SENU-253834 format. One record per residue (C-alpha): x, y negated, z; residue in three letters; residue number from 1. Coordinates in steps of 0.02 Angstrom, whole numbers, plus 50000, padded with zeros to 5 digits. Layout:
<recs>
<<X,Y,Z>,"ALA",NUM> ...
</recs>
This chain:
<recs>
<<49988,50004,50004>,"UNK",1> <<50151,49886,50026>,"UNK",2> <<50188,49849,49833>,"UNK",3> <<50164,49708,49725>,"UNK",4> <<50067,49830,49606>,"UNK",5> <<49917,49832,49724>,"UNK",6> <<49787,49889,49602>,"UNK",7> <<49871,50036,49562>,"UNK",8> <<49903,50066,49742>,"UNK",9> <<49722,50041,49783>,"UNK",10> <<49675,50170,49631>,"UNK",11> <<49784,50292,49707>,"UNK",12> <<49723,50266,49889>,"UNK",13> <<49544,50284,49824>,"UNK",14> <<49585,50445,49731>,"UNK",15> <<49664,50510,49888>,"UNK",16> <<49515,50462,49984>,"UNK",17> <<49406,50538,49870>,"UNK",18> <<49513,50707,49875>,"UNK",19> <<49515,50713,50065>,"UNK",20> <<49322,50691,50063>,"UNK",21> <<49297,50826,49941>,"UNK",22> <<49413,50943,50051>,"UNK",23> <<49327,50893,50205>,"UNK",24> <<49493,50900,50296>,"UNK",25> <<49500,50855,50482>,"UNK",26> <<49674,50824,50469>,"UNK",27> <<49694,50738,50299>,"UNK",28> <<49533,50623,50278>,"UNK",29> <<49577,50522,50454>,"UNK",30> <<49765,50490,50389>,"UNK",31> <<49690,50438,50225>,"UNK",32> <<49569,50331,50273>,"UNK",33> <<49691,50238,50383>,"UNK",34> <<49799,50205,50243>,"UNK",35> <<49657,50133,50140>,"UNK",36> <<49615,50019,50288>,"UNK",37> <<49792,49949,50290>,"UNK",38> <<49746,49867,50123>,"UNK",39> <<49702,49691,50197>,"UNK",40> <<49614,49610,50050>,"UNK",41> <<49448,49534,50084>,"UNK",42> <<49347,49604,49942>,"UNK",43> <<49384,49782,50016>,"UNK",44> <<49335,49751,50193>,"UNK",45> <<49158,49819,50181>,"UNK",46> <<49228,49986,50101>,"UNK",47> <<49370,50000,50229>,"UNK",48> <<49237,49976,50370>,"UNK",49> <<49146,50115,50303>,"UNK",50> <<49278,50227,50282>,"UNK",51> <<49340,50193,50468>,"UNK",52> <<49163,50225,50527>,"UNK",53> <<49177,50403,50445>,"UNK",54> <<49345,50422,50524>,"UNK",55> <<49284,50374,50692>,"UNK",56> <<49156,50505,50668>,"UNK",57> <<49270,50643,50620>,"UNK",58> <<49385,50603,50766>,"UNK",59> <<49246,50568,50904>,"UNK",60> <<49274,50745,50969>,"UNK",61> <<49439,50781,50913>,"UNK",62> <<49569,50850,51031>,"UNK",63> <<49702,50743,50945>,"UNK",64> <<49721,50588,51070>,"UNK",65> <<49845,50502,50940>,"UNK",66> <<49747,50521,50785>,"UNK",67> <<49588,50458,50879>,"UNK",68> <<49692,50307,50954>,"UNK",69> <<49745,50246,50781>,"UNK",70> <<49573,50266,50709>,"UNK",71> <<49507,50168,50846>,"UNK",72> <<49641,50029,50837>,"UNK",73> <<49624,50037,50630>,"UNK",74> <<49431,50005,50665>,"UNK",75> <<49459,49879,50778>,"UNK",76> <<49568,49780,50655>,"UNK",77> <<49432,49799,50524>,"UNK",78> <<49304,49723,50635>,"UNK",79> <<49427,49585,50684>,"UNK",80> <<49433,49537,50499>,"UNK",81> <<49243,49552,50488>,"UNK",82> <<49227,49425,50633>,"UNK",83> <<49136,49574,50738>,"UNK",84> <<49237,49533,50903>,"UNK",85> <<49123,49641,51002>,"UNK",86> <<49137,49790,50904>,"UNK",87> <<49327,49770,50902>,"UNK",88> <<49325,49753,51090>,"UNK",89> <<49218,49912,51106>,"UNK",90> <<49350,50009,51001>,"UNK",91> <<49503,49941,51078>,"UNK",92> <<49421,49982,51251>,"UNK",93> <<49404,50162,51206>,"UNK",94> <<49578,50166,51139>,"UNK",95> <<49644,50088,51285>,"UNK",96> <<49563,50214,51397>,"UNK",97> <<49643,50362,51292>,"UNK",98> <<49812,50280,51306>,"UNK",99> <<49792,50277,51503>,"UNK",100> <<49734,50455,51505>,"UNK",101> <<49862,50523,51401>,"UNK",102> <<50056,50520,51424>,"UNK",103> <<50097,50494,51270>,"UNK",104> <<50232,50354,51256>,"UNK",105> <<50191,50291,51078>,"UNK",106> <<50007,50257,51136>,"UNK",107> <<50053,50155,51293>,"UNK",108> <<50158,50049,51184>,"UNK",109> <<50045,50024,51052>,"UNK",110> <<49903,49986,51163>,"UNK",111> <<50036,49849,51259>,"UNK",112> <<50055,49775,51089>,"UNK",113> <<49876,49762,51052>,"UNK",114> <<49861,49672,51221>,"UNK",115> <<49989,49547,51153>,"UNK",116> <<49885,49500,50992>,"UNK",117> <<49717,49500,51096>,"UNK",118> <<49796,49387,51229>,"UNK",119> <<49853,49274,51095>,"UNK",120> <<49686,49278,51013>,"UNK",121> <<49620,49208,51169>,"UNK",122> <<49732,49058,51171>,"UNK",123> <<49846,49112,51308>,"UNK",124> <<50011,49114,51210>,"UNK",125> <<50132,49111,51364>,"UNK",126> <<50043,49258,51439>,"UNK",127> <<50048,49344,51269>,"UNK",128> <<50235,49301,51255>,"UNK",129> <<50276,49375,51430>,"UNK",130> <<50163,49528,51369>,"UNK",131> <<50272,49553,51211>,"UNK",132> <<50431,49569,51304>,"UNK",133> <<50361,49671,51425>,"UNK",134> <<50301,49784,51283>,"UNK",135> <<50466,49794,51209>,"UNK",136> <<50545,49847,51363>,"UNK",137> <<50411,49986,51385>,"UNK",138> <<50449,50027,51197>,"UNK",139> <<50631,50043,51219>,"UNK",140> <<50620,50123,51389>,"UNK",141> <<50514,50263,51314>,"UNK",142> <<50623,50287,51157>,"UNK",143> <<50511,50199,51023>,"UNK",144> <<50618,50160,50871>,"UNK",145> <<50616,49977,50821>,"UNK",146> <<50503,49927,50987>,"UNK",147> <<50492,49739,50924>,"UNK",148> <<50315,49641,50937>,"UNK",149> <<50317,49510,50805>,"UNK",150> <<50464,49450,50713>,"UNK",151> <<50630,49536,50762>,"UNK",152> <<50707,49396,50875>,"UNK",153> <<50857,49471,50926>,"UNK",154> 
</recs>
């Protein structure tokens, strides 16, 4: 998706999603939809939200907390794009609960990164900066590669 040839990338992503839907693969479909949801062009928002709703359904009873966490996170991002802050908060509250209940460092780190931008969006930039540095320390302590929140400010 990170290519200047976005039209071709979008077509390939749509083909991948169609194949995943046809296969009804519980492993492939959520990953594929998450890739499509990273396509941040405004005119694809409705389609991306529909895909994320499908993924949320597929992962609702999933035993894979990492897949569920990232599905909720991506659905929250799409909700933010649609200015549906209440829906984004609901998704993130569930994702944060998963991060607290599991002992998976990448989820704890990502939850903290999300808290950074939520705090920044609320207008408390000093607290967001404090949280960003704390998240980077948490990530580094837990072996997360490139544990940087925002631009690399080394």
